[in-house]
C-alpha positions in Angstrom: 212.9 194.5 83.4 210.2 195.5 85.8 207.4 194.3 83.4 209.1 190.7 83.2 209.2 190.5 87.0 205.3 191.4 87.4 204.5 189.3 84.4 206.5 186.0 85.9 204.8 187.1 89.4 201.3 186.8 87.9 201.8 183.4 86.3 203.2 181.9 89.4 200.3 183.5 91.2 197.7 181.8 89.0 199.7 178.6 89.1 199.4 178.7 93.0 195.7 179.5 93.1 195.0 176.8 90.3 197.0 174.2 92.4 195.2 175.3 95.8 191.6 175.1 94.0 192.4 171.5 93.0 193.5 170.6 96.4 190.5 172.0 97.7 188.0 170.4 95.5 189.6 167.2 96.2 189.3 167.6 100.0 185.8 168.7 99.4 184.9 165.6 97.4 186.5 163.0 99.9 184.3 165.1 102.5 181.4 164.8 100.6 181.8 160.8 99.9 182.5 160.3 103.6 179.3 162.1 104.7 177.2 160.3 102.2 178.5 156.9 103.3 177.8 158.0 107.0 174.3 159.0 106.2 173.6 155.8 104.3 174.8 153.7 107.3 172.6 155.5 109.6 169.7 155.1 107.3 170.3 151.5 106.9 170.4 150.9 110.6 167.1 152.9 111.1 165.5 150.9 108.2 166.2 147.6 110.1 165.1 149.1 113.5 161.8 150.1 111.8 161.3 146.6 110.1 162.1 144.9 113.5 159.6 147.2 115.4 156.7 146.6 112.8 157.3 142.9 113.4 157.2 143.3 117.1 153.9 145.1 117.0 152.3 142.6 114.5 153.3 139.9 116.8 152.1 141.8 119.7 148.7 142.4 118.6 148.1 139.3 116.6 148.8 137.2 119.7 146.2 138.9 121.9 142.9 137.9 120.1 143.7 134.3 120.8 144.1 134.7 124.5 141.2 137.0 124.8 138.9 134.4 123.0 140.0 131.7 125.3 139.4 133.5 128.3 135.8 134.6 126.9 135.1 130.8 126.2 136.1 130.1 129.9 133.7 133.0 131.1 130.9 131.5 128.6 131.4 128.1 130.3 131.1 129.4 133.9 127.9 131.1 132.6 126.6 127.8 131.1 127.6 125.6 134.3 126.1 128.5 136.3 129.3 128.0 138.4 131.6 125.1 137.8 133.3 122.9 140.4 136.7 124.1 141.2 138.6 121.1 140.4 137.0 121.3 136.8 137.8 124.9 136.6 141.3 124.6 137.6 142.1 122.3 134.9 140.5 124.4 132.3 142.5 127.4 133.4 145.8 125.3 133.8 145.5 124.3 130.3 145.2 128.0 129.2 148.1 129.2 131.3 150.3 126.4 129.8 149.0 127.3 126.0 149.7 131.0 126.2 152.8 132.4 127.0 152.7 135.6 128.9 149.5 134.7 130.6 150.9 134.4 134.1 147.7 133.5 135.9 143.9 132.8 135.5 141.7 134.1 138.4 138.1 134.1 139.6 137.2 137.2 141.4 133.7 137.2 143.5 131.2 139.9 143.0 133.0 141.8 145.9 136.0 142.3 143.9 137.9 139.7 146.0 140.3 137.2 144.3 139.0 133.7 145.4 140.4 131.2 142.9 143.9 131.4 141.3 145.9 129.1 138.7 148.3 128.4 139.1 148.9 128.8 142.8 152.6 128.5 142.8 154.3 132.0 142.6 150.9 133.7 142.9 150.3 133.0 146.5 150.2 136.8 147.3 146.9 137.2 144.9 144.7 134.9 147.1 141.9 136.9 148.7 143.4 140.0 147.3 140.8 143.0 147.4 141.3 144.3 143.6 139.7 147.6 144.8 142.6 149.0 146.6 144.2 150.2 143.3 142.7 153.1 141.1 143.5 151.5 137.6 142.3 147.9 138.6 139.1 149.5 140.3 138.4 151.5 137.0 138.7 148.5 134.8 136.7 146.4 137.1 133.8 149.1 137.0 133.8 149.4 133.4 133.7 145.8 132.8 131.0 145.3 135.2 128.8 148.1 133.6 129.4 147.3 130.1 129.0 143.6 130.7 132.0 143.2 128.3 135.8 142.3 128.9 138.0 145.3 129.8 141.7 145.8 130.0 143.5 147.7 132.8 145.9 150.2 132.4 149.6 149.2 133.3 149.8 147.9 136.9 152.4 146.7 139.4 151.7 143.3 139.7 151.3 141.7 143.3 153.1 138.7 142.1 156.1 140.7 141.1 156.8 142.6 138.0 154.6 144.7 135.6 151.7 143.9 133.4 148.0 144.3 133.0 144.7 142.6 133.5 142.0 141.5 131.4 138.4 141.3 133.2 135.8 139.3 131.8 132.4 140.0 133.7 130.1 136.9 134.6 126.2 137.3 134.5 124.0 134.2 134.9 120.3 135.3 134.4 121.1 138.7 134.7 123.0 138.2 138.4 126.3 139.7 138.5 128.7 136.7 139.8 132.2 138.6 139.5 135.0 138.1 136.9 137.1 135.8 135.0 140.6 137.8 135.5 143.6 137.1 133.1 146.8 138.3 134.6 149.4 139.3 131.9 153.0 139.5 132.6 154.6 142.0 130.1 158.0 140.7 130.3 157.0 137.0 130.0 154.7 138.0 127.0 157.5 140.1 125.1 160.1 137.6 125.6 157.9 134.6 124.3 157.0 136.6 121.2 160.6 137.4 120.2 163.3 135.1 119.4 166.5 135.8 121.6 168.5 136.1 118.3 165.9 138.8 116.8 167.1 141.5 119.0 170.5 140.7 120.4 172.2 143.4 118.8 169.3 146.1 119.5 167.9 147.5 122.6 164.1 147.6 123.2 161.7 149.2 125.6 157.7 148.8 125.6 155.9 151.7 127.6 152.4 151.9 128.3 150.7 155.1 129.8 154.1 156.6 130.0 155.6 153.6 132.5 158.3 151.5 131.3 156.8 147.7 131.0 159.5 146.0 129.4 163.2 147.0 129.0 166.2 145.1 127.6 168.7 148.2 127.3 172.5 148.1 127.5 174.1 149.6 130.4 174.5 153.5 129.8 172.7 153.6 126.5 169.8 155.8 125.7 167.3 156.0 122.8 169.0 157.8 119.9 166.3 159.1 117.4 169.2 159.1 114.4 169.4 155.2 114.3 166.5 154.1 116.2 162.7 153.8 115.8 159.7 155.0 118.1 156.5 153.5 117.3 153.0 154.1 119.1 149.8 151.6 118.9 146.7 151.1 120.6 145.2 147.7 121.9 141.7 147.5 123.4 141.8 151.0 125.0 145.5 150.8 126.1 148.1 153.2 124.4 151.6 151.3 123.9 154.9 152.7 122.8 157.9 150.7 121.5 161.4 152.0 121.3 163.9 150.1 119.3 167.7 151.5 118.9 171.0 149.5 118.1 173.3 148.4 120.9 176.8 150.0 121.1 178.2 146.6 119.7 176.4 147.3 116.5 177.2 151.0 116.3 180.8 149.8 116.7 180.5 147.3 113.9 179.0 150.0 111.5 181.6 152.8 112.2 184.7 153.5 109.8 187.2 156.1 109.2 187.6 158.1 106.3 190.2 156.0 104.8 188.3 152.8 104.7 185.3 154.8 103.3 187.5 156.3 100.7 188.9 152.9 99.5 186.3 150.3 100.5 183.1 152.3 100.8 181.2 149.8 98.6 182.4 146.8 100.4 181.4 148.3 103.8 178.2 149.6 102.9 177.6 145.8 101.5 178.5 144.5 104.9 176.0 146.7 106.6 173.6 145.7 104.2 174.4 142.0 104.7 174.2 142.3 108.5 170.7 144.1 108.3 169.3 141.8 105.8 170.6 138.6 107.5 168.6 139.5 110.8 165.7 140.9 108.9 165.5 137.6 107.2 166.0 135.4 110.1 163.3 137.0 111.9 161.1 136.7 108.8 161.7 132.9 108.9 161.1 132.5 112.6 157.8 134.4 112.1 157.0 132.0 109.2 157.6 128.6 111.3 155.4 130.2 114.1 152.6 131.8 112.1 152.6 129.1 109.4 153.4 131.4 106.6 150.6 134.1 107.1 149.7 136.5 104.4 151.0 139.5 106.0 154.7 138.0 106.4 154.7 137.1 102.7 153.6 140.5 101.6 156.5 142.1 103.7 159.1 139.8 102.1 157.7 140.3 98.6 158.0 144.1 99.1 161.6 144.1 100.6 163.9 146.5 99.0 166.5 143.8 98.7 166.4 140.6 96.5 165.4 137.8 98.5 165.9 134.1 97.1 165.3 130.7 98.8 167.0 127.5 97.5 167.1 123.8 98.8 170.1 121.8 99.7 170.4 121.2 95.8 170.5 124.5 94.9 166.6 124.5 93.5 165.0 127.9 93.6 162.0 127.4 96.0 160.9 131.0 96.2 161.8 134.6 95.0 160.6 138.1 95.9 159.5 140.8 93.7 162.5 143.1 94.1 164.7 139.8 93.0 162.6 139.6 89.7 163.0 143.3 89.2 166.8 142.8 89.5 167.3 139.8 87.6 164.2 140.1 84.9 162.9 136.6 85.5 159.5 136.3 86.5 158.5 134.1 89.6 157.1 131.3 87.4 160.5 131.3 85.3 162.5 131.2 88.4 161.0 128.7 90.9 162.2 125.1 90.3 165.3 126.1 88.3 168.8 126.1 89.8 170.3 129.2 91.3 172.8 129.5 88.5 170.3 130.9 86.1 171.5 134.3 87.6 175.0 133.8 87.2 177.0 134.6 84.2 176.9 132.0 81.7 180.6 131.3 81.4 180.9 130.3 84.9 177.5 128.7 85.7 178.8 125.0 85.9 181.7 126.2 88.1 179.9 128.4 90.2 177.1 125.7 90.7 179.5 123.0 91.9 181.6 125.5 94.3 178.5 127.1 95.9 176.6 123.8 96.6 180.0 122.5 98.2 180.6 125.5 100.2 176.9 125.2 101.6 176.8 121.5 102.5 180.3 121.8 104.1 178.9 125.0 106.0 182.0 127.1 104.9 182.2 130.4 106.9 183.1 132.3 104.1 179.9 131.8 102.6 177.3 131.3 105.2 176.4 134.1 107.3 178.6 137.0 105.7 178.5 139.3 102.9 180.3 138.9 99.4 180.8 140.6 96.1 179.8 138.4 93.0 178.7 138.9 89.5 175.2 138.4 88.1 173.5 138.1 84.9 170.1 139.4 83.9 167.6 137.7 81.7 169.0 140.2 78.7 172.4 139.1 79.1 173.9 141.9 80.9 176.3 141.1 83.5 176.4 143.6 86.7 177.9 143.4 90.3 176.1 142.6 93.4 176.1 141.9 96.7 175.2 138.6 98.4 174.6 137.2 101.9 173.7 133.8 102.6 171.9 132.2 105.7 170.9 128.6 106.1 167.7 127.4 108.3 166.0 124.1 108.5 162.0 123.4 108.0 160.7 120.0 109.2 164.2 118.5 109.1 165.0 119.7 105.7 167.9 122.2 104.9 167.2 125.4 103.0 169.4 128.6 102.5 168.0 132.0 101.8 170.0 134.6 99.6 169.9 138.6 100.1 171.3 140.2 96.8 171.4 143.9 96.2 172.3 145.5 92.7 175.4 147.7 93.2 176.1 148.8 89.5 175.4 152.4 90.4 177.5 152.3 93.3 180.4 150.6 91.8 180.2 153.2 88.9 180.7 156.1 91.4 183.8 154.2 93.0 185.0 154.0 89.5 184.4 157.7 88.7 186.0 158.8 92.0 189.3 156.8 91.5 189.5 158.2 87.9 189.0 161.8 89.3 191.6 161.3 91.8 194.0 159.9 89.4 193.6 163.0 87.1 194.0 165.5 89.9 197.4 163.7 91.4 198.6 163.9 87.5 197.7 167.6 87.3 199.4 168.5 90.5 202.7 166.6 89.4 202.8 168.2 86.1 202.1 171.7 87.6 204.8 171.0 90.2 207.1 169.9 87.6 206.7 173.0 85.5 207.3 175.4 88.2 210.8 173.6 89.0 212.0 173.3 85.5 210.9 177.0 84.9 212.5 178.5 87.8 215.6 176.5 87.1 215.9 177.9 83.4 215.2 181.6 84.6 218.4 181.8 86.7 220.8 181.4 83.9 219.7 184.5 82.0 219.4 186.4 84.9 222.9 185.8 86.2 224.2 186.8 82.5 222.2 190.2 83.1 223.9 190.7 86.3 227.2 190.1 85.2 227.1 192.1 82.2 225.7 194.9 84.2 228.8 194.8 86.3 231.2 194.5 83.2 229.5 197.6 82.0 229.8 199.7 85.1 233.6 198.4 85.6 234.6 199.4 81.8 232.5 202.6 81.2 231.6 204.2 84.4 233.3 207.5 83.6 231.4 207.5 80.2 227.8 206.4 81.8 228.0 209.2 84.4 226.1 209.1 87.8 222.6 208.6 86.2 224.0 205.6 84.1 225.7 204.0 87.1 222.7 204.3 89.4 220.4 202.4 86.6 223.3 199.7 86.4 223.4 199.3 90.1 219.5 199.5 90.0 219.9 196.5 87.2 222.1 194.2 89.3 219.8 194.7 92.5 216.5 193.8 90.6 218.3 190.8 89.1 219.5 189.9 92.4 215.8 190.2 94.0 214.4 188.3 90.9 217.1 185.5 91.5 216.0 185.6 95.2 212.5 185.2 94.2 213.2 182.3 91.9 215.3 180.5 94.4 212.4 180.7 96.7 209.9 179.5 94.1 212.2 176.4 93.5 212.4 175.9 97.3 208.8 175.9 97.7 208.4 173.5 94.4 211.2 171.1 96.2 208.9 171.2 99.2 205.9 170.0 97.4 208.0 167.2 95.5 209.9 165.7 98.1 209.3 162.6 100.0 208.5 163.0 103.6 210.8 161.1 105.8 210.0 161.1 109.5 211.6 160.2 112.8 211.0 161.1 116.4 212.1 164.7 116.8 212.8 166.5 120.1 211.2 169.9 119.6 212.9 171.6 122.6 216.4 170.6 120.8 214.9 171.9 117.5 214.1 175.3 119.2 217.7 175.2 120.6 219.2 174.9 117.1 217.0 177.8 115.7 217.9 180.0 118.5 221.5 179.5 118.2 221.3 180.0 114.5 219.6 183.2 115.1 221.9 184.4 117.9 223.4 187.4 116.3 220.1 188.5 114.6 218.4 188.4 118.0 220.9 190.6 119.4 220.8 193.2 116.8 217.1 193.5 117.0 217.0 193.4 120.8 215.0 190.2 120.9 214.1 188.1 124.1 212.8 184.6 123.4 210.7 182.9 125.9 210.4 179.1 125.5 208.4 176.5 127.4 208.7 172.6 127.5 207.6 171.3 124.1 206.2 167.7 123.2 208.2 165.5 121.1 206.6 164.8 117.7 207.3 162.2 114.9 208.4 164.4 111.7 211.2 165.7 109.6 213.5 167.7 111.9 215.0 170.0 109.0 211.7 170.9 107.9 210.3 171.5 111.4 213.2 173.8 112.3 212.6 175.7 109.2 209.2 176.2 110.2 210.0 177.5 113.7 212.8 179.7 112.1 210.3 181.4 109.6 207.7 182.1 112.5 210.4 183.6 115.1 211.9 185.9 112.5 208.6 186.9 111.2 207.8 187.9 114.8 210.6 190.2 115.3 210.8 191.5 111.5 207.6 193.3 111.7 208.1 194.7 115.3 208.4 198.2 116.2 208.8 197.7 120.0 211.9 198.7 121.9 211.8 195.5 123.5 210.7 192.8 121.2 209.6 189.5 122.7 208.9 185.9 121.1 207.1 183.3 123.3 207.1 179.6 122.2 204.9 177.0 123.7 202.4 174.3 123.4 198.7 175.1 124.0 197.0 172.1 125.6 193.5 173.4 125.0 194.1 174.0 121.2 196.5 170.9 121.1 198.5 173.3 119.0 202.1 174.7 118.9 202.1 178.6 119.5 204.5 181.3 118.4 203.7 184.7 119.8 205.1 188.0 119.2 204.5 191.6 120.3 204.9 193.2 116.9 202.6 195.6 114.9 199.9 192.8 114.7 197.8 191.7 111.3 194.7 193.5 110.3 192.2 191.0 109.9 191.4 192.5 106.4 194.4 190.7 105.2 193.4 187.2 106.8 193.0 185.3 103.4 196.4 187.0 101.9 198.9 186.1 104.7 200.0 182.6 103.5 200.1 183.8 99.9 203.5 183.6 98.3 205.5 186.6 97.7 202.6 188.7 99.1 204.2 191.5 101.6 201.6 193.2 103.7 204.2 196.1 104.8 206.6 198.2 103.1 210.2 197.4 102.4 211.7 200.8 103.8 210.0 200.3 107.0 210.7 196.7 107.8 213.5 195.8 105.5 214.0 193.6 102.4 212.2 190.4 101.8 210.1 188.2 99.4 207.0 187.6 101.4 207.6 183.8 101.3 208.5 182.7 104.7 204.7 182.3 105.8 204.0 180.4 102.6 206.9 177.9 103.4 205.7 177.5 107.1 202.3 176.7 105.7 203.7 174.0 103.1 205.7 172.5 105.9 202.5 172.1 108.2 200.6 170.6 105.5 203.3 168.2 104.8 202.8 167.1 108.4 199.2 166.6 107.7 198.4 169.5 110.3 196.9 173.2 109.7 198.4 176.7 110.7 196.5 179.6 111.6 196.8 183.2 113.4 195.2 185.2 116.2 196.1 189.2 116.0 195.3 192.5 117.6 196.6 195.4 115.7 199.4 197.1 117.7 199.5 194.4 120.4 201.0 191.2 118.6 200.1 188.1 116.8 199.8 184.6 117.8 200.7 181.8 115.2 199.2 178.5 115.9 200.0 175.2 114.4 199.3 171.5 114.6 200.5 168.4 113.4 198.6 165.1 112.6 197.1 163.8 116.0 199.2 160.6 115.9 202.3 162.5 115.3 202.3 164.5 118.7 203.6 162.3 121.6 203.4 162.7 125.4 201.2 165.7 125.5 
């Protein structure tokens, strides 16, 4: 009989380990998917910040040569005319100020470094008759330009007109005689605002620094630069070092946040939404740049080498341009695509219907299509149908309506989602089969055990005299072992039932639940000389019967393994840990047994010293806590006692 008990115990132990490993693997897989998606989201935001910062630098650097050339021409006309009349000079300067945003004023500085002429005068009155040698950055730039006889840019300065900026000095030499400077006053705020459309950075913080000084800042209150989602970029312009910081606003971060449930169920759709937003702003910025710079070569190269496919169509659905990524996605060369209807990229069976429906949605301005991301099916040149994410935005050029679509091949992503769903389904089915097996096996084992116990009793009753003292002892031992085996099986059936039952939840008064447990234990507490101290406990949402069983198991465990003359149990709620606590002054638990405490049928101490038991109480406690989506752990010191802590799902604890 002893051999049968040991063999059955090993099988159940192995079953529990398999179940535990499967659950652990499932949890680790879910955590890995969450971490992967979180990293992908941050990476997408950072890529957008990099693209925007590179475009800002490009605009900043490319806008300056035109202004510098204009001021040099103005200096050259001064030399040619040997000093033009003021009115002629004023009109010339006014034209340059009007034509070049960011150029706040044009000034003539005499040979003694004093500002004499200023255009426009309004708003720049404080600059008239200003001695520029009063400040070291201005003076250094003046001296450098005078000695080199070439234009020079100052370091960042505080403009006397207000605001921050820098100065461009163009020395004037007439027949070798120094005749002062043509001075360009640049307001950095006006310059950056003129280069960047408002919608380009409406969801990003931006700072422009030079020589360690903040020259331009549009930052949401309370936000600081975050390297994980932002981008820092440095560049030099005519001997002056500049640094550009770009990172998302809180509104952008909030949009990109998700919890683990949405990541598990809608991971692909959410990532597509992020990609749609990033691509929308990238394309919108590219369109603005193309209108301003008349389709310059660098902008075209950027679009051609974008990670996502970009397709432009007119109001009739005819493709007007397609980038290299879209060529790679669909397999059509540019010359095969341009001039054809966009439906060439749709599955053949739906081309006519998709063509008309999408044209109707675009021309009517349907908000479900314009400016949002959606998942559709595409078809490659080789006939392969595959899933892709599509984002559409509209724009006008010379009064003509165009639409730009951003596409991303998500075949691998969809395959990963499908594989994960299949894995979860297999794990769920495996857990159910193991649970049902344990319940059925436990139930079937009870019948022969009862028969063995009954027959042993009959033998003792009918043949006690013939069996003698040794025979009667063995029969009693057989009845005892059968009873213990039946208790083990009952515990196993209870454990199996815990895993199968549906969780019914309601509001539970934990103070009332504790009172029920103490009332149930009244005689046992008196017998073992136990005093229970209880503090006010918060209400929870859960299964009251199971929560009372949880408290029962932890309290009885606290005084059962206790050699103190005055045994004490403390029940409270730890505000720092946000956890319930049951603390005793018992024998404690050796850290060596930390991983074995919650194992079913595992007893760490002898029956003779601490009484009979099956070693399942703490296992039941752990199972009940897990059913309430919480966790349980302990802290212990040998000879001084043990504190068991358990939490419930955060939303299930009320009035903390």
